[in-house]
C-alpha angles and dihedrals in degrees: 000000000000116000117237094194115130116249118257123231118210107214111198115194146076129328106199148158114247121210103198122195130182121218107202094214139046125282089218090065092059107031107075116198093214091054098045092108090067101033114172110155140151128198122208106227111183092172117067136155138169118230141179108256148134124133097268092045094048095046091046091051093050095044089051089055088056091053095256128139107244121185109191116206120196146111120261137184143236093285096057099103098098090050091047092052091049095052092044089056089049092050094243109146119234101189090114093052117098123201128217108194094194093060137061120245110257113281130203122196108198128186117191125193130205092272089056090249112148138211113195133189114193130197109195098197112159090005088081087074094059091118088070088074119079129202091216091061093063112079130214099023119154102174137013147189129214105209133171109312138124112327096239091045094052092050092046096046093050090052091047093051088055093047090050092047092239117145114230146182118238111215111173094178115151090358091070093106089062094066136065127204095276091050091051093047090054092050091048092050091050099043128084094208135009133205128194138153121243094267092048089047091059090050093049091050092047095049098042099035088228126124125216094275093050091048091048091051088070094047142054087236140353117210120200118183118205105185113233090003092067124232141290128224117201113196141146094358094309138079136219127208112218112198121215119258107236110251123227087236139343105247106149132347093202110119098011091120091053091050088051091052091051087055089050091052092048093052094045093046090052097046095244121162118264097254093051090045090052092048092051088050091048093051090049090056091048093052091048097049090057090063129063115241128021102271107031101091116097136191140140123247089248090054091048092051091050091051091046092054091045093052101035103027101236143068127247 
């Protein structure tokens, strides 16, 4: 008898608290290139809020909105209880989340200016113990993602996905400074898909010496997001441009990349073609950017499908 159970996605990465501040001016007006060697600057941020975040948490939240089965995997600290209660209410399982009661949960302190540029300080805390989690210990996984996490944990989880025969997305994100060219080449050769933003793309090309085509040759598909310019998908010797879906408003760019990656996972888990997968991911980013914070937007799968047809002219 064929099982009708939905596939489970193992989402390796950080679960964190985000302190998000808004600077009602432009960084470029206050950071002078000729004075960068003696930078000592303060930004007045009258607007501040604390949100649930972290790559694994954000992707899991967004994939759950799409009706998927996310299984976040990470290491959290002694202050995780409010986050735990939230995910339990949402029906997101936490059996792959380990707690270190001597550490704080990872914390990001994000300042955004009026151009939506961001300066982020990140305290990893319990995330540094990510290598204590193992892919093989989580049953019934059909797809995965290795997102920003502790260096040793990211390397280990990628290797374990390969050993378990589970296809996965490599998303270096904010962890890019942890890896040199050889590290990145190894990840790319192990992964099934890869996702980066345009800045990360330039770093990957610089460190590996590979261009987009050469990177894509090692993958089933290579996704590059370019903010308001949309995204590109390089696959099977060709590329697709995925335009942005115009947002109702621009409230907060924080977490848009994670929403995009949840859309990627949804499309890949459901066997959708690359262009449809990219368009779902693009719409996810559009819906997220219209809401402050990383996990405050809400919709049903039916509402998402209606919006998709309205914007793109077809059903998926």
